[in-house]
C-alpha positions in Angstrom: -32.1 -17.4 -0.5 -28.4 -18.6 -0.1 -26.2 -17.4 3.2 -24.5 -14.2 3.1 -20.4 -14.5 2.8 -18.7 -13.4 6.5 -16.5 -11.1 5.6 -13.9 -10.1 8.1 -12.3 -6.6 7.5 -9.0 -6.1 9.5 -7.9 -2.8 10.0 -5.6 -0.7 12.4 -2.1 -2.4 12.9 1.1 -1.7 13.8 2.1 0.8 11.5 2.7 4.8 11.0 -0.6 4.4 9.0 -2.9 3.1 11.2 -5.2 6.3 11.3 -5.4 5.8 7.6 -6.2 2.3 8.1 -9.2 3.3 9.8 -10.5 5.7 7.6 -10.2 3.4 4.6 -11.8 0.6 6.6 -15.2 2.5 7.6 -15.3 3.3 3.8 -15.1 -0.4 2.9 -17.7 -1.6 5.6 -20.1 1.3 4.6 -20.0 0.2 0.9 -20.2 -3.8 1.1 -23.7 -4.6 0.4 -25.6 -5.9 3.2 -27.7 -8.4 1.5 -24.5 -10.3 0.2 -22.0 -9.7 3.2 -22.3 -10.0 6.7 -19.4 -7.6 8.3 -17.1 -8.5 11.1 -15.2 -6.0 12.0 -11.5 -6.6 13.6 -9.2 -4.2 15.2 -5.5 -4.9 15.5 -4.3 -2.0 18.3 -0.9 -0.4 17.9 0.6 -3.0 20.4 -0.4 -6.1 18.3 -3.5 -7.1 20.0 -6.6 -7.9 18.5 -9.6 -6.6 19.0 -12.6 -9.1 17.7 -15.9 -8.1 20.3 -17.5 -5.3 21.0 -16.7 -2.4 18.4 -13.0 -2.8 17.4 -13.4 0.5 15.2 -14.7 2.7 18.3 -12.1 1.1 20.4 -9.5 2.1 18.2 -10.4 5.5 17.0 -10.9 6.3 20.5 -7.5 5.6 21.2 -6.8 7.6 18.5 -8.7 10.6 19.6 -7.2 10.7 22.8 -3.4 10.2 21.5 -2.6 7.6 24.2 -1.4 4.1 23.9 -3.2 1.2 23.3 -4.0 0.7 27.3 -7.5 -1.2 27.2 -7.3 -4.7 28.2 -6.6 -7.4 25.7 -9.5 -9.1 24.0 -7.3 -11.6 22.1 -3.9 -11.9 21.6 -1.9 -13.6 18.9 1.2 -14.6 20.4 1.9 -18.1 20.5 -0.9 -19.1 18.2 -1.8 -19.2 14.5 -5.1 -17.5 14.8 -6.5 -15.0 17.8 -8.7 -17.5 20.4 -12.0 -16.6 20.2 -11.4 -15.4 16.6 -15.1 -15.2 14.8 -15.7 -17.6 11.9 -15.0 -15.6 8.4 -15.6 -16.7 4.9 -12.9 -14.5 3.5 -10.4 -11.8 5.3 -10.1 -8.2 3.6 -7.3 -6.7 4.9 -7.1 -2.9 5.3 -3.9 -2.6 6.9 -1.7 -0.1 5.2 2.1 -0.2 5.3 4.0 -2.4 7.7 2.2 -5.6 9.5 -0.2 -6.0 6.7 0.9 -4.4 3.4 4.1 -6.4 3.3 3.4 -10.3 3.0 2.7 -10.7 7.1 -1.1 -10.6 7.3 -1.1 -12.4 3.9 1.0 -15.2 5.5 -1.2 -15.6 8.6 -4.0 -16.2 6.1 -2.3 -18.7 4.4 -0.9 -20.8 7.7 -4.4 -20.4 8.4 -6.2 -21.5 5.6 -8.5 -18.7 4.8 -9.2 -16.8 1.5 -8.1 -13.1 1.7 -8.4 -10.0 -0.7 -5.4 -9.0 -2.5 -1.7 -9.8 -3.2 -0.4 -12.7 -2.0 2.8 -12.8 0.4 5.5 -12.7 -2.3 3.7 -9.9 -4.1 3.2 -8.1 -1.0 6.5 -8.1 0.2 8.1 -7.1 -3.2 6.0 -4.0 -3.5 6.4 -2.9 0.2 10.3 -3.0 0.0 11.1 -0.3 -2.7 14.9 -1.4 -3.2 13.4 -5.0 -3.7 11.2 -3.6 -6.0 13.7 -1.8 -8.0 15.6 -4.9 -8.3 12.8 -6.5 -9.8 11.9 -3.6 -12.4 15.3 -3.8 -13.2 15.6 -7.6 -14.1 12.4 -7.2 -16.1 13.6 -4.3 -18.3 10.8 -1.8 -16.6 11.8 1.9 -16.1 12.8 3.3 -12.9 14.4 6.2 -11.2 17.9 5.9 -10.6 18.5 4.9 -6.4 21.1 4.2 -4.1 20.5 1.9 -1.0 21.8 1.8 2.3 21.1 0.4 5.3 20.6 2.2 8.7 23.8 1.2 10.2 25.7 2.0 7.1 24.3 6.1 7.8 24.8 5.8 11.7 28.5 4.5 11.4 29.4 6.6 8.5 27.7 9.8 8.2 29.6 11.9 6.2 30.8 9.0 3.8 27.0 8.7 2.9 26.5 12.3 2.7 29.7 12.3 0.3 28.6 9.5 -1.8 25.1 10.8 -2.5 26.3 14.0 -3.4 28.5 13.0 -6.0 25.7 10.6 -7.4 22.7 12.9 -7.5 23.6 16.3 -6.1 20.3 18.2 -5.0 17.3 18.3 -4.5 17.1 14.3 -3.8 14.4 12.2 -2.3 15.1 10.2 0.7 12.6 7.4 1.7 12.1 4.5 4.3 12.3 0.9 1.9 9.2 -0.2 3.7 6.5 2.0 4.3 3.5 3.6 2.7 1.4 6.6 2.3 4.8 8.9 1.9 5.1 8.4 5.9 8.9 9.3 6.6 9.7 10.7 2.8 11.8 14.1 2.6 12.9 15.9 -0.6 16.3 17.1 0.6 17.5 20.7 -1.0 21.2 20.7 0.8 23.4 18.7 2.7 21.5 19.9 6.4 18.1 18.9 5.0 20.1 15.6 3.7 21.1 14.4 6.8 17.6 15.6 8.7 16.2 13.2 6.0 18.3 10.3 6.6 17.8 10.6 10.3 14.0 10.5 9.7 13.9 7.9 7.1 16.1 5.5 9.7 13.6 6.5 12.6 11.3 3.7 10.4 13.1 1.1 8.9 16.4 -0.2 9.0 16.8 -0.1 5.0 17.1 3.7 3.0 16.4 4.5 -0.3 18.2 7.4 -1.8 16.1 8.5 -5.6 17.3 11.3 -8.2 15.0 14.1 -8.2 12.7 14.0 -11.3 10.8 17.2 -12.7 7.7 15.0 -13.1 3.8 14.8 -13.1 2.8 12.4 -10.8 0.5 9.9 -12.5 -1.5 6.8 -11.3 -3.1 3.8 -12.5 -5.2 1.4 -10.5 -4.9 -2.4 -11.9 -7.5 -5.2 -10.6 -7.6 -9.2 -11.4 -5.4 -12.4 -10.8 -4.0 -13.9 -13.8 -5.5 -11.5 -16.5 -5.2 -8.1 -14.6 -6.5 -5.1 -16.1 -5.9 -1.5 -15.9 -8.1 1.6 -15.3 -7.7 4.9 -16.9 -5.2 7.0 -15.9 -5.1 9.8 -13.2 -3.0 12.4 -12.3 -2.2 14.0 -8.8 -1.9 17.6 -8.2 0.0 18.1 -4.9 -0.7 21.0 -3.1 2.9 20.9 -1.4 5.9 20.6 -3.2 5.5 16.9 -3.6 2.4 14.3 -2.6 3.7 14.0 0.9 1.5 12.6 4.0 0.0 16.1 4.6 -0.9 16.6 1.1 -2.6 13.3 0.6 -4.7 12.9 4.1 -4.6 16.7 6.2 -4.8 19.2 3.5 -7.7 18.8 1.4 -6.5 21.4 -1.2 -4.5 18.4 -3.5 -6.5 17.8 -6.9 -6.8 15.1 -8.6 -7.5 14.6 -12.6 -9.4 11.9 -13.8 -8.7 10.7 -16.4 -5.2 12.5 -16.6 -4.9 14.8 -19.7 -2.5 12.6 -21.6 -2.1 12.3 -25.6 -4.0 8.7 -25.8 -0.6 6.7 -27.1 1.4 8.2 -24.0 -1.8 6.8 -21.5 -1.8 3.5 -23.4 2.2 3.1 -22.6 1.3 3.7 -19.2 -1.6 1.3 -19.0 0.6 -1.5 -20.3 3.6 -0.6 -18.1 1.2 -0.6 -15.0 -0.2 -4.5 -15.8 3.4 -5.6 -17.0 5.0 -4.0 -13.4 1.9 -5.9 -11.2 2.9 -9.5 -13.4 6.6 -9.0 -12.5 5.8 -8.9 -9.1 3.2 -11.4 -9.1 0.4 -9.5 -7.7 -3.1 -10.9 -7.4 -6.5 -9.2 -6.8 -5.4 -5.3 -6.6 -2.7 -2.6 -6.9 -2.2 0.9 -7.8 0.9 1.4 -9.8 2.5 4.8 -9.3 4.3 6.8 -12.1 6.8 9.9 -12.7 6.5 11.2 -16.3 9.2 13.9 -16.9 7.7 17.1 -17.9 10.4 17.3 -20.2 11.4 14.0 -21.9 7.4 12.5 -21.3 9.0 9.5 -20.1 7.2 7.4 -17.8 9.0 5.8 -14.5 7.4 3.4 -12.5 7.7 4.7 -9.1 6.1 2.3 -7.0 3.3 -0.2 -6.1 0.6 -0.2 -3.5 -1.0 -3.7 -3.0 -3.7 -2.1 -0.3 -4.1 1.3 -1.7 -6.0 4.0 0.4 -9.8 3.3 0.5 -11.1 6.4 1.6 -13.5 8.8 0.0 -10.8 10.7 -1.6 -8.7 7.7 -2.6 -7.3 7.2 -6.3 -7.5 3.5 -6.6 -11.7 3.6 -6.2 -12.2 7.0 -8.0 -10.2 5.6 -11.1 -12.3 2.3 -11.3 -15.4 4.4 -10.9 -14.1 6.5 -13.5 -13.4 3.5 -15.7 -16.9 2.2 -15.1 -16.9 -0.1 -11.8 -18.6 1.9 -9.3 -17.3 1.3 -5.7 -19.3 -1.0 -4.5 -19.1 -3.4 -7.4 -15.4 -2.9 -7.1 -15.8 -4.3 -3.6 -17.5 -7.6 -4.9 -15.2 -8.2 -7.4 -12.0 -7.9 -5.0 -13.7 -10.3 -2.9 -14.7 -12.9 -6.0 -10.8 -12.8 -6.9 -10.0 -13.6 -4.0 -12.2 -16.8 -3.6 -10.8 -17.4 -7.0 -7.2 -17.5 -6.0 -8.3 -19.3 -2.9 -9.6 -22.4 -4.9 -6.5 -22.1 -7.2 -4.2 -22.3 -4.8 -6.4 -25.7 -3.7 -5.3 -27.1 -6.4 -1.7 -27.2 -5.3 -0.7 -30.9 -3.8 0.8 -30.3 -0.6 1.9 -34.1 -0.3 4.2 -36.5 -2.7 
């Protein structure tokens, strides 16, 4: 019998989505076939320290439960090194790091430097999808539909707040959405209904990122598609989110369990096919690999779909849309994880064909 593949599952991280990452990682590790894989849990504390000994998951969860900083002695540190000292041997890395320092090309770059296969998007695909402003520029260049937006920096907001408010009011009016450019799980996102809420929303978004995004509000249904693959990506059936709140914010996703998911989404066949095609096209123009969940806003009046965003490390909790959509398409969760690992090894083998010398 061949040796088991050693899979390093990386979770936690320096992000507002730290707790969500722990839940996703538990789900992934519990679903990986123990007959095929040896699992090495690798935790990253909120201050960036790597935990690679003992039980990293238990240590990080204890810190979350106690609502205190990561004051445990470090097991290993990446400072001044390409990879943590004492890092165990792994055959492939499975990052389950949502948001900055995990879904933005950083862990992907570290794996590239260390010469390790890893699940999911490469450096470029991760970075483009993570930055909502850069992503819209890519969508625009490709001729794909997206919601009108206004971008600015934290410095512009802080130095000229009245002028920024006036410009947004002229451009969009109310309501409008305010987002940090680089974050996920709806962290830092607000819907502003008037000038007072807009001011507070910009302050909140500026606490998370130096680049801010304001979008015209659309009376829309929220449609999501899971995409899987490298050079020949495939799309799942469409799903629809029925938020328990005014929009699908962090609480609606992870705290309030009354939000609904319709799988498949109740859509005409032709419209569903169009959305799935747009999902694959958005995936390709961002140079994605492995996986991504592509989220759409479907205008209720016109039935026009807009690409909202791509998530290259989507949630893998038991209630997450990405695995649920593939299960409904005929690919059960354990087999989905197998396929993601296969795609990681396939892409790594393809990269090794590149010449690195003249």
